[in-house]
N, C-alpha and C positions, 0 to 999 in steps of 0.2 A: 504492498498501499502506500510505505515510504517514498517509492523511487516511483511510483505512479503520481506522485503526489509531483513529484520533481520532474517527469516530463511535462506534464500537463502545464506546470509553473512555467521550464523553458519555454514550448510553445509559446505559451500569453505574451512572454516579452519577446519572441522575434515577430510574433506579429504586428509588437509594436512599432517595428522598425520602420515600416513601411504603413500607408494612411488608407484606410478602405473610403474610395470617393462616392457616395450613393447616388450623385447624378451620374456617375459615369458607369455600377454598377461593375466596379472593377478595384486596381488598386494603385497608389502614387507610392512611387520611390524617388526619393531626389537625394543625389549625392554631390561632393562639393570636391576641388581637388584638394589633397591630402597632404601633397609635400611640395615643395617648390620643383623637383624634381618632374613633377607629374606635369609639369605645362610648358613646351620648350618653345624653340625658332630652331627649327632646322633650314641655316642658310643658305641657297643650295650654292654659291658660289665660294660663301667662307667659311663655313663646318657649322657645327651646331653651338648653339646660343642655349645656353640653359641655368640663366639667374636674371633671364632679364625682367623688368619689373614692370613693363608692361607689354602688350601684343600689338605688333603693327602685320594688319591682315590688308594685303599683302606684300607688301615692301617695306624695307627698311633699311635701305641701301644697295639693293638688288631683291630679286625674288625669293620666298621664304616658305615653307611649310607649316603652319601650328598644329603641333600635338600636344591632344588633352589627354590623360591619364586617370582614368574614374577605377578604386580599391571599392573591394566587398560591397561589387553589384551585387542587391538582393533582388533578383529577378530570375526565377524559374527557367530549367530550360523549355520549348516551346510555349513559351509565353505567346500571343496577339499583342502585338503591342498598339494600341489606340492613339496616342499621341505622345510625341518627345521631340525635346528643344534642350539648348545650351542656350543659358543666360548671361552674359560679361557686364561688366559695370565700364561704363565710359570713363577714359582716363584720359584723353585729349579729345580738344574741339576742332572738326573735322571740316573742311568746307564742302561744297556742294558738287565738287570731281566724282563721275561713279566707279562705283566699286564692285564689282563680278569675281564672287567667287566658289567655289566647289568647295561640297564637303561630302567627304564618305567617312568609312572606318578600316580598322587594321581587322584582318578576314584572319583573326587569330580567338579561339576557346578562353583564352588567358593574355592576355597582351603581358607582355613583358615590359621591366622598367626602360627608359630612357635612356641612353648612356652616349657620352660624349666623343662619340664613333662618327666620324663623316656620313652625312645621310642616313641617318640611322631613320630618321620619321618617313619620306620620301620613298626610300625604297623598301618600306613593306608593305605585307602584299593588302590589298585593301578589299572591300566589298565591293561584290556587283550592285546595289546598290547606292547612288548618288543621290545628290540633289544643289541646284544652284541656290542659289543665294547673292541676292542684291541688297545688301541691308542701306536705309536713307540715309541722309547726311546724319552725322551723330555733335549735335553742336553743344550742346550742353553737358561737362563733368558728371561723376560720380549717377546719372542718371541708368538703367538698368533696360538693357535691349536683348533681346528672344530672335533667335536663328527661326526659318522657316521650320517647321518639318522635318522632324528626321525620324521617324517611326520606321520607316522603313528599312533605316541601316539599322538600327538598334535590333530590330527582328531578327537580320541575317546572321546578328553577330551572333545573339541568345538562344539561336537553334543550331547551332553548330553540335558536331558530336562531340562533347570533350567538356560541353560549358554545364556549370553548376553553379548554383548560387554560391554567391561570396566571390566567384571568379571577378577578375578584371575586364575593361574593355578601355578601347581608343578611339575618340573622336579626330582624323585629322582635315584640316581646312589649307584650301591654297587656292592662290589664284585660275580663273576662268580661262584655258588656252585658247579654247575660240570664239572669248568676249574679254579681251584683255581689261582689267580694272586700268582705271586713271587716278585713283585717291586712295588713298590708305581709309582702314577704320582702326582706331588705339583704345582696347581694351584694358582694363587691370591683368597683369599676372600676379595672383597670389594664393597661399593655401590656406588651409581651414576656417575658420567660419565665416571668411569672407573670400574664399576661393569662387573660382567659377562654377556655375551652377549646371546640372545635368538633372532636368525634370523628366519623370520615363512615367506614362499611365498607360498600367494592362488589365490583362484581363487572364487567365486562366483556365481552362476545365479541366487539369492534370493535374494529381498528387506534386507536391513538388516540396524542394527543401526537407531533406530525409535526414533521419540524426537515424546512427553516425551520417556522415558526410559521404557523398557519392566516393568511390574512390579513396575513401582514407584505409589507416590503419586504425584498429581499435585493440586497445593494449588491455583488454581484459576477455575469458573465455564468456561472457556473459554477456546479455545486451538489451535495454529495453528501447525498440525499433518506435518512431513514431516523425510522422509528418504533415504537412499543412494540407489541407484538401483543396482540392477544385469549386469554383466558387459554386457549382450547381448540385454538388454531391449528396444525395439521399445518405450513402452507405457507402464500401469500399469491399473490392475484393482481393482478397491479401494472398501473396505469393512470394515460397523461398523456398530455398537449396543450395545444394552444393556446384548445380551444372547451369551457365549462363541458356544453352540453349531450352534447356526443362525449364526454365523461368521464362523464359522468351515464350515459350508454346503452351508454357500451360500444362506441361505434363511431368510422368512419372513420381505423381502424389505433391507437386511443389504448391498446389491450392491449399490453402489453411484455413479457409471461412471466407464467408461475410461477416465487415462490423457494420455493425450504426454510425453513423455520422457521430455520433460523439466518443465514438472508443479510439480508436488513431494510437494505435498500440499495441506492439507484438511483444510478447516478453520471450527471450531465446536465451536456452545453454541453465534455464532453473528448473530446479526439481518440480515435476509436475505439467512443466510445457512442452516446447522443442527443444531436445539437443538438451536432455535431462542431465546429463551428466558432464554437460559442458560441452562448447566449440571446442574446435583441437586447433593448437597452434600452427602458424602456417597456412592456414587452408582460406579461403577465399567464399564467403559465399554473398550470391543472389538471390534478391528480389523486387518485387513491384505490384504495386498499386493499380488496379483500375477504380475507378472514379466511376457509381450508379446513379443516375437520376434515378427523382422519384418513382419515374411511370414504370422503373423496374428494366425497362432493353434499349434507353440509350446509356451508350458506355465508353470511356474515353481509355482506350488502355494506354498504359503507363507507361514509362523509359523503365531501361532495368537498372537497379540502384546496384552499387558492392559497397561491402568494405571486405579487409582481411585482417585475420587475427593475427599479429607476426609472429612468423618462426623462432623456437628455439634457438635458432643460430643465430650468428649476427650476421647482417645483411647493412645493403646501403656502403659499402666502401667508399672511401674516396682516400687517393685518387680511383676514379673508376677503373673495374674490371676490362684489362685492354688498353688503358692512355697511354698516350706518348707523351714525348717529350716534357717529361715528368721534372721537376727542379731540384736538386739532386740533398736541398733543405728543407723538403717536407716532412710534414708533418701528418700518421697515417691517421684513417678515423671511421669510423661505423656506426648504427646502427646497435643498440645491443638486441641479442635476442630476447624472447617473451622471457622472464624471469630472472634473466641471469643476474647473478651477483658478484662475478670474478671473469675477468679476460685472461684468456693464453696467447700472445701472442707470436708467431713465426714468420722470421723472415729471411731471403736469401736469394741466391742468382741459383737454383737449381731445384728445378719442379719436383726430383722425387726426393730430394733429403726435407723440402719444406711436408711435401704431402706422407712422409711416414715419421718427420720428427716426435718425438714424446714428451718434450721437457722444451715449455715455450717461455716466455718472459710474461710473468704476472700484472697483472694493474685494474687497478678498482675503477680505470678511466676508459673511455669512447676513442681516447688519443693515445698514437703512440710514436717519440722521437725517437730513432734509431740510435744509440750512442756515436755514431762517427757519422758526418755526411756519407752521402752515397756517394756509388761512383757513376760517373759518367760512360757513355757508351754502354749498359745491361740491362739486361731482361733480368725485372727482381721479380721473384713469387713469396704471394704473404698468403697466410691463414689467421683467423682468430676463430679459438675453440671458446666455447662461452660455458663456465659451469653455476649451475643449485643446484644446491641440498635436496636431494645427495647423488645428483648424475652429473657428467659432462657431455659436451654436446659436442663435435667436430665439425669445423666452418668449411667453405667452401674452399677452393683455392681459388686466389684472384694475381693479375699480372699488369705490369705496368713495366714504361720502359725508359731513360734517362737518356738526354740529346746524347746523340750520336749512335744509339741505338740499332738495330735491326733483327724485328722478330716478334 
């Protein structure tokens, strides 16, 4: 009962991050630029400008592409975007010269941070959806100005495979090459509470916002699964299993029943429920929620979500397995296996020696710095064995090369 109450509280708090708009019978999400490096100018003939206090659209002594990156976007995959715009604050008064812009987005399910690398914004893959925007003159500083509707761009981004609630998206603004600008519009470049605003209104008939998050590691052998319902759902068909295709197709006993609208809860790994002995470390579990309307026949088939209980062996090595040109002064690191209390590290230049070794260097940390710098032109092999009372778990063999090595 305590865990059930906790989940209910979490869902209520999550709903508070986005507001329901009764007039639209949907949800409003708004976000602002979080950090200064999420609003940048890609000055095409001079390089990246990462710290500008304003944004010249589209020319600052030369054409440039504006990049706006929004993080923790609380919009579910599959949402129908009904309205969206970016809202700027005017930084400089501009004259009547025509300004013709094109807005599109980065075609990525989780836009990476902008980097101080030549053409880091302009070289990114673009959405098919784009819109023309010719803002009227901005004569008064401090005034809020909105773009035209960019809902098609947002919808293309959030409907990509790999998009999930909480990911990042990027909006890109450039000069219209067909109808070039004669003048500029200049907006404030800031972050936090005064940052450039992205406003999105959406509706979703699908279940969304899964807990645990889609694709995440879940460091327990039990879970209280939860989700947010589609806006017209009256009940939910729940599917859960260890095989993606079975959950996708609803076969092999993965159907776990129909729940009423108020439940939105599935206990896994508890006594008396699914997997009463607990879920198995190193296993990926798949689940799906279909939303059923009150007529009992209208159904919105959900996306297949997944989470993984971490393996008992170490994983996620750094340098990654197979990495090349590794700095000889590098510090090795990894993610601890499930339940591990101590780690034994083995490192050498011979695969068989590392694989067969029985005495490693113990450490309570998930990092290891070799006693002396590594040699150049070498292939290194390493493994990490995990110890938990009373058992140990032999790790995989990973490899990397230092500069000049072949192999």
